N, C-alpha and C positions, 0 to 999 in steps of 0.2 A: 383179364388173361384169357387167351384163346384155349380151345379144347386141346389143340396140339401142344401148346406150351405147358398146359397142366399135365398132359401125359408125359412129356419129357422130364418135368420136375419130379413126377412120381417115379419114373425110371431112375432118376438120379438118387432119390431117397433109397430105393432098393439097392443100388450100387454102393451107397454109403454104408449099408449094413455089411457089405462084403469088403470093406476098406482094407483090413489086414490081409485077407486072402489075395486081393488084387495086387497089393505090394509084393507079396511072396511070388506070385506068378510072374511079375516083371523081373524080380531078382533071378528067378530060374532062367529066364531068357537071357539076361545079361551075363550070367555065369557061363553061358555057352560061347560068348564072344571072348576069344583069347586076349584081345587088347585090354579088356576090362578087368582082367585078373589082377592087374596092378592097382586097381582102385579100392580103397578101404571099404569094408562092408558097411559101416555106418554112413559113409558118403553116398554109396549107392542107394541105401535104404531111404536116406533123406530125399534124394532125387525121385525115387519111386513114389514116395508119399506125396511129393509136390505134383507129380503127374496125375495121380488120382484126384487130388483136390482141384487141379486145373480142369480136368474132364467134367467133374461134377458141376463146377461153376459154369462151364460152357453149356451144360444142359439146363441151367436155370438156378442152381444152388449157389448163387454168388456169395452168400454168407460164409461159404467154406474157403474163400480166398484167404481168410485169416490163417488158415492152416499152412499156407505156403511160406516157408521160412526163407527161401531165396528164389530168385527168378532164374529163367533159363540162361540169361546172359552170364550171371555169376557162375552157374554150373558149367557153361561152355568155356569160360576163362580158366576154370580150375582143371577141366579136362585137358586143355592145351598145356597147362603147366605140368600135368601128369604125363604128358607125352603121348596122349591118345590121338591118332590121326583123325583129321576132320571127317573123312569118309566113314570111318568106324563110328564116330560120334553120331553122325546123321543116321547111319544104318541102325545103330542101337536105339536111337530115339524113335525111329519109325517102327521098330519091332515092338517096343514096349507100348507105344500108342496103339498098335494093332491089337495087342492083348486086351487093352481097355475098350477098344472099339468092338471087338468080338463079344466082350462081356455086356456092352450096351445092347447089342443086337439080341443077345440071349434074353436079357431082362425085358426088353421092349416086346419081344415075341411072347414072353410069358405073361405079360400084362394084357395081351390082345391088342396091342397098338396097331393102327392101320398102316398100310404101306407108306402113305405120305408122311406120317409122323416118323417112321423108322428112317425114311430117306432124309428127312430134314435133320434128324439127329446125327446120322452118319455123315452128312455133308458138313455139319458144324465141326465134327471131329476131324474130318479130312482137312478142313481149313485150319484148324488148330495145329495139326501136324505140320502142314506146310509153313505156317507163319512162324512157329517156334523153331523149326529146323533152320530157317534163315537166320533167326536170332542166334542160335548156337554157332553157326558158321561165322557170322559177323563178329561175335564175341571172340572167337578163336583168332580171326584175322587181326583184331585189335591187339591181342596178346602178342602175336607174332611181330606186328609192327613195332610195338613198344620194346620187345626184346631186341629187335634189329637196331632200334635207335640206341638202346643201352650199349649194345655191342659196339656200335660205331663210335659212341662217346669213349668207351674204354679203349678202343683201338687207337683213336686219335690221341688220347692222353698218354698211352704207352709210347706212341711214336714221338710225341713232343719231348718226353723225358729221355727217350733213347737218343734223339738228335742233340739234345742240350747237355747230355752227360748226367742227368738226374736219376738214372735207372740203375739200381744195384744188381749184382749178379743173381741174387735169389729171385728178385722180381722178373728178371729176364728169363730165368729158367722156367718159371710158371706162366706168367702172362705172355711172354714171347712165343712160347711153343704153341699157344692157342692160335696165334695169328701166323704161324709158319716161320717165325724168326728163329733160326737155328745157330747156336754159338759157333759151330764148326765151319760155317760158310763165310765166304767173302762177299761183300756187298758194294754195289755202286750207290753213292749218295746223290740224290737228285733234288734240285730246286728249280721250279719253273714258273712262268707267268704267261698268260694269254691276254693281250691288250686289244684284241679285235672286238668290234662292236658285237654285243650280244654274247660275248664269251662267257664261259661257265667254268670256274675252277674245278668243280666236281667232275665235269666232263673231261677236262684235261687230266685230272688224277686217274680216272678210270682208263683213259687212253694209254697213259704211261704204264699202269699196272698190267693191262693186257699186252702192251708192246714189250714188256719185260720178260715175256714167256710165261712160265708156270706161275699163275696168280697166287699160289700158296707160298711162293718164295719171294714175294714182294709186299711191301707195306708202304703205300703212297696215299696221301690224303690232303685235302685243302688245309692250308696254314696261312692265316691272315688273308691277304689278297693273292697269295701264291699257292703253289702246291709243293709238297716236300715229302721225302721218304727214302726208302732203301729198296734195292732190287738186286738179285743175283746176276742179272744180265743188264747190260746197258740198254735203256729204253729207246724206243723209236721216236723221232721228233714228230710233232704235229704241225702241219702247214700254218704259218702265221704266228706260232707260239715260240717262246724262247725257253729252252731247257738247259740248265747248267748242271754238269755232272762232275763228280770227283771220285777217285778210287780206281779199282776196287780195294777195299780195306777190310780188316777184321772188325768185329762188332765193337771191340774196345777203342778203335780209332774212328768210329763213326762221328763223334762230336767234332773232332778236328777237321774231318772231311766235309762235314756239313758247313763249318765255318768257311772252308775253301769254296764250296759250291755257292754259298751266299755271296762271297766276295766276287766270284766269277759272274754271277747273275747281275750284281750291281754294276760291274764294269760293262758287261755286254748291253745292259739297258742304256747306259750312257752313250754307247756307240750305235744304238739302234739296231742291234743284231737280232736275228731270229734263227730258229733251228737249234741244233745240238751244239753246245760249246763247252769247252773245258779250259783249264789254265794254259795248256799248250797251244790251243787254237787262238787265244788272245795274246799269248806271248808277253812281250814287255809292255803291252798296253795296260795290263793290270797295274804295273808300277806307275805308268803315266797318270792313271786315275787316282792312285793312292798318294802319290808324291805331289800334292797340289802346290806346295811352296816352291819346289824346283820348277814345276811347270810355269808358274807365274813369273819366276825369275827369267827363264828362257823366253817367255812370251814378251816380256819387256825388252829383252836384249835384241830380239830379231824381228818382232812383228809390231809392237805397239806404235812406235814412231812412224812406221810405214803406213799403218792404218790411219794414223792421225792426219796424213797428207791428203786423205780424201779418197773418193771412189775410183779415181783414175788409176790407182795402184792395185785394184782388185784383180785385174788381169795378170799382174805380175805374180801375186800369191796363188791364184788358180793354176797358172802355168807351173809354178814351182811344185805345188801339190801333186799335179798329174805327172810331172817328170819323175818325182820320187816313186809314185805308184807304178810307173812304167819302167822301173828298174834303170832310171836315169838315161833312157834312150830318147834322144832328140827326135828321131824319126817317128817312133811310136807316139810320143807326146804330140807331135805335129798332126798326125793322123787323128788322134783322139779329139783334139781341139779344132780340127779343120782349119789349120793355119799353116803358113810356110815354115820350114825348119829354121830359117834365119830369124823368124819372129820369136821362136822359142829361145834361140841363142841370145837374142837381144834382151828378152825379158829376164832370163837367168842372170845375164851380166848386169842388168839394171838392179836386180835384187842385191847382188854382191856389192855394187857401187853404193847403194843407199844404206846398207846395213854393215858393210865391212866384213861380210861373211865370205870366207874362202871355201866354196863348195867342193874343192878338191881335197880339202883337209877332212879326214875321216871323223875326227872329234867334232869339228864344226858341223859336218853333215848330220851326225847323230843329234846334236843339239837343235838344229833347225827342224829336223823331223819331229823331235820331242815337242818343240814349241807348237808346231802345226797340229799334232795329235791332241795336245792339251787344249788348243783353241777349238778343235772340232767337237769337243764334248762339253763345252761351256754353254750355259743357257743363252740363246740368242745368237 
């Protein structure tokens, strides 16, 4: 052991004799910090005891580490749970370590230690302060991260139960208020999906929450591969994403509105839609998707045998589809397909001849449209 090391250990032994006094001096400093008044006395005393033992071990008395009942990480986590701000924790830790550093300088000077020894010991204590200040902050950050994760789990669980009707009024009054869900408000119910490459359901959820206005009055989160939730204002669409909405409704009607939004999303996905959609924008197409038996019947009546005749009749069906989309305008259909108007008339007549469909009959026209819509959402 070098002479300097022996001197530092000798100073440590002198400080150990002042153990109780040094604890009290730290406590006096901590009591001046208003934030620390909420910390129990025995808690502070335990931390001050640890600080003295840590300083003595840094100066060479490593046998005193057994005196440390808990480390700085545990202390930092507890301060976070006690609501002490991180800057106050670091400030307080540096203040009490300064008390112990001053005591070291006092004892080192009293023993006649040379300047190099005093500097070496002071440097060790500065390093100790910096190192464990970082530990305290890191511990606090971990507590905050864990708390945020718990809060997010509770938030999603509350939302899922609200959407599916599993939340009773008492739970809504307590848990709902925490997340800004107020029984007196009316809410849009949202369900969306983003199929773009590299898409992120969490990103879409945050976009919809921000787009709904006041974030405290919306509750939107990832749900399976989709996002779902409620908001007091209709959300803004995200380019490339599909967002289905229903409402606005009272909280008691949220489960039925959620079922409607889910239905709308399913239909819109079949049609390859993007943007903001609701039942009115899809109109009767919702029924086309849901009434598969009727769709299959009309498909067989008007399309199946025509398709069986081969690819030569594709132009006939394409022309019929465009004609319906162009409000049955022969001129608009011809311009869209870049063909002569007589070609359009011929193909429509050919369809009527092959299927027996009278396109002047409103009932038949609706049935043909239904068959074409049903065909458009079938795989392949």
